[in-house]
N, C-alpha and C positions, 0 to 999 in steps of 0.2 A: 657693728657688734650688736648682739641681742642681749637684753637683760634676762638672766636666768629665771625660770618659772618659780623656783624656790624663794626668790626675793619677793615676788608678789604674794606667795602663800604666807611667808613670814610676817609681812606687813598687815595681814588680816587681823592678827591678834594684838596689834599695838594700840588700837582704839576700841577696846572691848565694848564699852557702853554704846557708842554710836553705831558700831558694827552690829551689835546685838539688836538694837532698835530697828535698824534698817532690814536686817534679816527677818525679824518677826513681822514687820510691815509687809514685806514681799510675801512671806509665808501666808499671811492672812488673806491677801488678795488672791493668791494662787489657790488657796483652800476654797474660797467662794467661787472662783472661776471653774475649778474642777468639779465642785458640788453641782453647779448648774449644768455642766455638760453630762455629768453622771446621772442627774435627774432626767434630762431629756433622753439620754440613751436608755435609761431604765424603762421609761414609758414605751419607747420603740421596741425594746427587747421583750417586754411583757406582751404587747399586742401582737408582735410578729409570732411569738410562741403560741398564740391563740390559734393560729391557722396551721394547716398542713399542706405540704406540696402534693399530696395524693388526693386532696379534696378540691371540689369546685363549688364556689358559692355564686348563686344567681340572684341578682337584685335588679330593680327597675333602674333604667339608665339615669333618670333625673334625680334619683334619691341621693342625699348626702350621707346617709347612714342607714342602718337596718331599720330603725324606728320610723323612717319616712318612706320606706319601700313597701310596695304592695304587690303580691303575686296571688291571683285568684286560684282556686282549686283546679279549675279547668286547665289553666296554663301549667300548673304543677304537674298535672297528669300528662300533658304533652311533653314536658321536659324529661320525665322518667322513661319515656318510650324511645328516647334518642339512643344511638349506639355509644359504645365505650363506657357505659355506666356499669360498675361492678354489681354483682348480684349475690345473694345468699345461696346456700345449698338448695333451698326450695324455690329458687328463681325469683325472689323478691329483690327489687333494687335497694342497694344500701344507700338510703337517702333520708332526709329529714326536712319536712316542711315546717318552718319555725316562725310562729308569731313572737314578736319581741315588744314588750311593753315596759313602761317605767312606773314604779310606785314610790311612795315616800315612807321612810322608816326613821326612827329616832337613833341617832348615833350615840355610842357609849360615852363620847366626850361632850355630848350636848348638841342640841339642834337637829333639824331634819336634813336629810339628804336623799337624793334619788338613787334607786337601786333597780337594776335590770332584771326583769323576770322573762325567761326564755321558755317557750313551749317547744318540746322535743318529741320525736317519734320513738318507736320501740327499737329502731336501729341505731340509736345515738351512741351507745358504747362501742359498737362495731365501727361506726363512723369516726369516733374520737376515742381511740384506745388509751390515750394519755390520761383521760379522766377516769378516776376510780373512786368507788364508794369507800369512805374512810370510817364512818361511824353510822349506826342506825341501819335503815333498810331503804331500798328503792321505793319510790312512791307507787301506789297502785294505779294502773291505767283505768281511767273512768272515774277517778276520785279527786276531790279537791285537796290534793296533797302536794308538798314541795320537798325538794332536797336543796340544800344551801351550800354555796362555795365557802371554803375555809376562811377567806378574807372577809366575807360578809359576817360570818359567825363571830369573828373576833372584834368587829368594829361597830356592830349594831345591836341594840337591845332587842330582846324578844325574837332573836333569829336562831336560837338553838333548837336542838331536837326536843320535840314535845310542845314547843311554843306555837301559838296560833297567830297568823298574820291576816288582817282583814283588808281586802281591797276588792274592787268591782262588785261591791254589795254582798260579799260572802266571806266566810272564814276558811282559811287555808292552813292546814296543819303541816308543820315541818317534821318530817319523819327520818331524814338522813342528812349526812354531811359528806360532801365530796371534795376531792383534791384534784386540781387540774394542772399540777406541776408548776405553779407560779405563773400561769398564763392568765389572760383576761377573764376566762371562765370562772376563776376563783372569786371574782367579784359579781357573780350572778346567782340567781335562784332559778331552778329548773322545775318544770311541771309538765303535765300531759298537754300537748298542743291542742287537742280537741276541747279539753276542759277550759283552757285559757281563751280559745276563740269563743266558746259559748258564754263564758263569764263577761267578756267585753262586747258581746253581741256583734262579733265580726265573722266574716265568711272567707277572709283572705289571709294568707300567711304574709310575713314580712320578707323573708328570704327563703331560698331553697338550697340546701347543701347536700352533696352526694359524693361518693367515692368513685374515682376512675378505675377501670379494670386494669389499666397500665399507667404508671406514673407519668410516662412521656407521651400519653395519648391526647393531651389537651389540645394541641393544634388541630388534630383531626376532629376532635369533638366540637371545637369552636366553629370549624367549617360547616359541620352538620347543623349546629345550632343556628348559625347565621343564615342558612338556606331555608330554615323553617319560617314561613311568613307570619305565623301566629306569635313569634317570639321577638319581633323587631323592636319592641319597647323594653326589652330586657338585655342584660349583659352578664355573661359568665366570666368569672375570674378565679385564678388559683386562690384558694382560701387564705394562704399565707400572704400573698400579695395584696389581697383585699384589706386585711387587717393592718398590713404595713402602710398602706395608703391612708388608712384611718388614723394612724399615729403621727403622720407627717405634720399636720396642722398644729397639734398640741405640742409636739416636740419642738417644732420651729418657733412657736410662741415662747416657750420656756427658754430656749437658747437665746433668742434675740433680746428678750427682757433681761435675762440674767447677765448676758455679756454687756449690755448697756450699763447696768448697775456696776459691774466689775470694772469697766473702763473708767468710770468716775472714781472708784476706789483706787484704781491703779495710779491715778494722777498724784495722789498723796504719797504713795510708795516711791514713785519715780522722783518726786521732789526730795523725799527723804534720802534716796540714794545719791542724788546730786549734792545735797548738803554734806553728806558723809564724805564724798569724794573731794569736794572743795576744801573741807577741813583737812583731809589727808594731804592735799597739795600745799595748803598754808603751813601745816606742821612740818613738812618735809622739804621746804624750799632749799635749804642748804644741801640736803641729800640729793635733790634733783640737780643742783648746780655741780655737785661733786661728780655725779654720773656723767653729766655733759662734759666736765673737764677731763674725765678719764677716757673720753672718746665715744661715748654712746650717743647715737644720733637722736634727733628730735622724734622721729617715728618710733624708735625703740622705747623712749620714755612714754610717748602716747600709748603705744601698745601695752606697756606694763601697767599703766594706770587703768586703761580700759579693761584689761584682763582682770584686774583686781575687782572692778565693778561687776563684771560678768560672773566672777566666782561668788561674790556676795549674793547676787540674784539667783545663781544656780543652787546655792545652799538653801536660800529661802524657798525656792521653788520645790526642791526635794522635801523640805520640811513640811510645806503646805500640802504637797501631794501625799506624803506619808499619813498625815492626819485625815485627809479626805478619803483615803482608802478604807478607813474604818466605817465610813458611811454605808458600805456594802452590807453591813450587818443589820441595817435598819430598813423597815418597810413602812412606807407612808401611803396615803391615799389622796386623791384629788378628783376633780370633776373632769371626766373625759369629754372633750369637745365633740367627738364623733357621735357619742351615744347620750350625752347629757346626763350621765349617771356616774356613780362612784367607781373609781378604778384604783385598786391597790397595786403598788409596784415597789420594787427595791432599787436603790441606787446601784448602778452598774459601771464598772471601770473597764476601759478597753485600751489597747496600745495607742490608738489614735488620741485618746484623751490625755494619756501620759505625755505623748510628744507635744500636743497642743499646749498643755499646761506649762511644761518646761520651756517651750519656745516663747510663751507669753512672759515668763519670768525673765528670760534672757533679753527679751525686747525692752522690759523695764530697766534692766541693768545697762543696756546699750544707750537708751535715751538719757538715763540719769548720769551715766559716766562719761559721755562723749565730751561735753563742754569742759568739765574739770580736767579731762585728759589733755584736751587741746591747750588749756591754760598752762598745764604743767610742761608740755612740750615747748611752749613759746617763752618760757622763763629765760631771761638773759643770764648768762653764766656768771658774769662779774657781779651783777646785782644780787643774784641768788646767793653767792658766796659771802657777800658783804653783810647779808641779813643776819649772819651769825653774831 
């Protein structure tokens, strides 16, 4: 005979205080667990959105990121002569040789932080149509002017339209504000690539990005690229894939550190669930004896108490996940390990995170409820009835 599920559900309300404390404890742990996963996923989502499947980014093979890559102008000229590169109506390749540098700015909340300044070419808005000018105007080519991503304008002092930023021994005027749709470009400043190279006394770009004439032409392009002997020190990648790889180290670090902390917290919630279930067994000794006397088997009693523990953890998990979902309305910033500069991103929830969070909650319920359930199942019928 099986004990009805409604019996288990009814018993959840008999010990409201201990049940409530256990549910809140599990909810807190699941909230932290979900927040960590949402943070890591938010970083990945932001950086992946930075790239496009239609663009190819070329960097030096040994470089860990854009700031450590070097592509001289001669190499850049060789790259744009390769086949499968899209061209404008007047025959110019849709490409952008981009020097990437790091400067320091004062954050609105206090302290200095690194900000990426990217030099771009005149084809940049054709190359990246998701980026649009939101306020002000585009910088003049040949002038020491910048446009600023919306995330930088919100978080740094002196980064609004009309402000002047000083770096590389010169003053740069901010003349516009651009929106890159929540991608990593929102955390950058853009200027004329030639002006940036001149200011830093450099003659080489950091990376080279261009658009393919056909989205599926990358294998053919890579074959042509690899056959060119002057390009053996460089590697082309789909732009989206490049930024996805850049996000892996940071997202992995956040996940590992966060999960480690969460596991420590979960020990307390598991013990809390165990205490709650032991109390349930102690308070219902006669009830368990009666169930056994009525013919319910030990495994039915074990299943009933274990189900009660799992229901407690599921309620706590759903509650924690519910509150964690509101984090999606917040945007935070941190140091990007790939570029060593500020990166603004939003918490992001996915079906995988929902499943992982609820599974983690049920695991706590299983660990916390197993031993008490075994104890309930092993109660002697006669002794249990005599305890009344």
